[in-house]
N, C-alpha and C positions, 0 to 999 in steps of 0.2 A: 468148288474152287480148291485145287490141290496144290499145296506148297511143298510137296515131296520132291526135293531137288534130285536131279539125276546124279549118278556117280561122277560124271564128268564135271558137272557144276560144283559139286562138293570138293572135288580134287582141285578145281580152279580156285575156289575160295581158300582152301588151305595153302595153296601155292602162293597166291597173292598176299595172304595174311603173313606168311613166313617172310616173304620178301620185304613187305612194308615194315614189319617189326624189326627186322635185322638191318635194313638199309636206310629206311626213311625216318623212322621214329627217333633214332639217335641224332639225326641231323636237323630235326624240326626247329629247334631253337636257333641254331646257326642260320638256317634258311631264312627265318624271320628277321633276325638281327642284321644279317648281311644284305637282305632284300635281293637275294640271288637264288634262283632255283639250282638244285644239285644236278648239274648236267651229266656228271658221270653216272649218277643213279638213274637218270632218265634214259641214258643209253642202255642200261640193263632192263629198264621198263620196256623199252622198244623191243628188245629181244624176246621178251615175254608176251608181247602182243598188246600191252597196255596203251600204246599210242596208235593202235589201228583197230580199236574195238568197233568202230562204225564204218570201216573200209571193207568193201567186198573181198572175198577170198580170191576172186579173179585178178585183183590188183595187189595181191600179197597181204591182204589184211586179215584180221581175226574174224570179222563179221559175226560178232557175238549177239545172242538173244538179249532182250532187255533185262531179264533176271540175272544173267551172268554179269552184265554191266553193273547192275545195282550191287551185286556182291563185291565186285572190285572197288567201286567208288566208296562203299562203306568202309572197307579196310584201308583205303587210301586216306579217308577222312580221319579215321582212328589214329593214323600214324603222323600225318603232317597236313594241316589244313591248306597251306599255300600250294604245295605240290598237287594236292587233291583237286583244288579248284582249277588250276591251270590244265591238268589232264582232263578233267570233266568238260571244261570249255573247249579244249582242243578237239575232243571226240564228238560231243553232242552238238556243239555250235560251229566248230570249224570244219570238221570232216563230214558230218551228217548231211548238211545241205548239198554238198557236191555229190555225195553218194545217192541222195534221193532224186535230185533234179539235174545233175550235171550231165552234159553230153559225154560220149565216149572220148572225144578229144580233150575235154576239160578234165576228166578223171585221169586220163593218161598223162596229162601235163602236171597235175598237182599232187596226186596221191603219192608218187615216189618221194617228193620233198616232204610232204606232211607226215610220213611215217619213217623218215630218215633218222630221227633222233637229234637233228640239228635245228629243227623248227617246230613251232606249235601253231595250230590253226586258230582263227578268230572270226567273230561275227560282230558287225557294227550295226546296232539298232538304236540305242539311246542317244539323245542329243541334249545339249545344255537346257533346252526348254521342252524336252519330250522324253518322259520316262514312262509313267503309267499310261499316259495318253498318247500312244504312238500314232493312232489314226489322225488325231487332231493336231499333234505337235510336231511331227517330223517335217522339217523344212529343207533338208538336203535334197537337191534337185538334180536330175539327169536329163539332159536334152539331146535328142538324136540329131547329129550332124553328119549326113552321109553314112559312112561305114564306122562311125564312132559315136560313143556317148560322151558328153561333156558334163562333168560332175562339179557342183559347187555346194558348199555347206560345211557342217561340222558334226562330229560325233563325240560323245563323252562316255567315260567309264568303260572302255573297251579292253577286256581281258586279253592278254597275249598279243596285243597289236604290235608291239615292238619286237616280237619273236616270230612273227608270221611272214611267210613268203607271199601270201595272198590273203585278202580279207573279203568276206562276203558282206556287201553293204546294202542296207535297205534304203531306197531312194524313191522320191516321187517322180514318176515319168509322165503322169497326166494329172495336173492339179485340180481338174474339174470332175474327176471320176470317183471321188470318195475313196472307199477302201479298195476299189478296183483300179486306183491310180498309182499303186505302188509296185515296184519291181525290185528284184535282187540282182546285183551286178558284182562280178568278181573283179577286184582291183589289185593289181600287183603293188606290193608295198614300196617298190622302187620307182613308181610312176611319177613323172615330173608334176609338181603342183600338190602332191600329197605330203603333208607334214604330220609326222607322228611325234607328238610332244613328249617331254620327259615323263616318267612314271609318276602317278599321283602319290602324295604322302598320305597314307591311310592309317586308320585305327588298328586294323589287323590284316592278316593275310598278306603281309608285306613282301613275302617272297614271290607272290603271284603278281606280275606287273599289270597295271591298269593305266590306260593312256587316253588322252584327248586327241582327236584327229581333225585336221583341217584340209578341206578340198578346195583348191583354187584353180579352176579350169583344168581339172584332171581329165585327160583324154584316155578313153578305154575302148578297145575294139568292140564293135557291135556283137561279135561272137562271144563276148564275156557275159552276156545276159544269162542268168541262171534260171532255167525253166522258162515259163511263158511270161511275156510282158503283161503286167497288170495283176499277176498272181502273188506279188511279194507279201502282201498283208496276210493272205491265207497261209502262205509258206511260213511266215513268222509265227503265227498262232500254233501251227503244228510243231514247230521246233520248241516253242515254249512249253507245250504240253510235256514233251519228252524231257526237256531241261528241268522241269519242276520235279520229276521223279528223281533225277540226278541230285538236285540240291537236297531233296529229302533224304537220300541215301548218305550224302556227306554229313548232314546234320545228325543222323543216327550215329555215324562213326565218331564225330566230335563228342557227342554226348556220352558214348560208350567209353571213350578215352577219359573223360572227366569223371565218370563213375569209377573206373578202375583206379585212377589216382586218388579218389576220395576214400575208397575202401582200403587202399594201401596205407594212406596217411592216418586214417581213423584207427587202424589196427596197431599203429606204432605210437601214436601220440597219447600220452597219459594226462588225465585231469581228474582231480578229486579221488586219487588213489587207484585208478584203473584206466585201461585204454578207452578213449572216447567212443569207440565203436560199441561199447557196452552201455552207453547212455541212450535212453529211449529217444531223445530229441534227434540225435545223429542217426539212429536206426530208422526213424521215420523218413528222414531225408533220403537215405539210401534206398529204402523200400519204394518210395515214390519215384525215384529216378529209375530204378530197375523196371518198374511197372510201365512207366511212360515210354521208356526206350523200347520195350517189347511191343507195346501197342503201335508206336510209330513205325517200327520195323515191319510189322505185318501190313500196315497201310501202304507202305512203300512197295512191298512185295506184291500186294494185290494190284496196284496200279501197273506195275511192270508185267504181271501175269496177264492182265487184260490187253496191254499193248502187244504182247507176244502173240496173242490169239486174234489180233485184228479187230478187237471189240472196242466200243466207245470207252474212252478212259479220261476224257477231259476233266470231268468232275472229280473222279477218284485221284487224279494227279494233283489237282488243286487241294483236295482234302489232305492228301499225304504230305504235300509241301507245307501247308498251313500248320498242321499238327506237329510235324517233325521239327520244323524250324522254331516254333514257339516252345516246344518241349526242350530243345537244346538250350534255349535261353534260360529256362528254369533250372535244368540240371547243372549247367555251368555256373549259374548264380549260387546254387546251393553248394557246389564244389568249393567255391571260394569261401563260403561261410563255414564249411567244415574245416577248412585249412586255417581259418582265422586270419591273423596278420600275415602269415606266410603265403596265403592265397593271393595277397596283393603284391607279392614279390615276384620278379621275373626269374628267380631261382627255381620256382615251382611251375610245372607245365600248365596248371589250371588258369594261371593269369593269361597265358597266350591263348588257351582254348576259349576263354570267355571273350577275348577280343576277336578271335577268328569267327566264332559262331554268330557274331552280331550282324554280319552281312547277310546271313541266310534268310532273315525275314524281309530283306529288301530286294536282293537279286532274283531274277527270273519272275518278277512280279511281287509286289509287297503283300504283306498279310491282308491289307485292306482290299487289294485287287483279288486275291484268292477268295475272300468272302463274297465279293461280287460275282465271281465266276460260279461259285458253288450255289449261291442263292438263285441266280438266274436259271441254272440247270434244274434246281429243285422246283422252282415255280413252273418251268416249262413242262417238267414231268407231271406235275399236278394238273396242269391244263390239259394234258393228253388223257 
């Protein structure tokens, strides 16, 4: 397993890092406080290819390999959690399904808008009563009537929904077919009967909008079916595998930012006659943070490396997501501890970083779900 990145990948990482530190990081607090993404910066991100990482080159996209995407998402997370989450969801959840399963007509219709810098993509899976248990809990229903699908139901916690021109929606098309009774359908956000509710008031990542959706007899052309009917659940599992790598990369970036802030503060803050960085208790927290970040980063790289080679990576993606997100919780917790009372103040970035990382053990499958995925794979491998 070779993590020797190509010269192109390293140059890409340096370019994205410089952009993020110069353009995004200084705006991160404002983005959170205003609950507004920095659209002028997103326009520059579009020009760099950050909004088309999962769009084929034939449609003007960047079409990056998984490792290159991971490098970009880590740098985005290191600079601004809100912007990073919206860009990650746009690429991996909004654009990727259309790139994988969209028809030529669907791709030609939506890719120009999705990489225009004026919109962000979205995927609607979760419902008020269905998060971890998608197979048993999803109640949003699509019924075929002639040349249309008629959709009724609701979705919850949908990132970028208010910014999207189209949303990929997981629906039940056959309630008696178990996991083979789900399909994905592309729904225009201006469709009559679709209500995109105001953004949720959240603990963190306030600049990345999250919405509830209501479908009241929403009529969609039959041609908006994404991929094959009955394959929606399998498609969802594939997207979540990739999304977990992305969340792992974001978590590494958030934790790296917290470590950098901790080192800077500990080097400047004096206690008992010397900088607190010279006290063993602080040094141990810094050492643990650096070690765990490095381990999580390598786990994320491994999962992306496997994906790039077309190898099985479900277990490795779940392991990377589990470890990286829980690592970020520990690192950001200790960052506030190192800052003391100032860590509790919004004047210091670690307060925002702690709130932003808290979603990471929940989104794309909770830590508990990751442990189930990992354990089932381990047991199946032992059985073989």
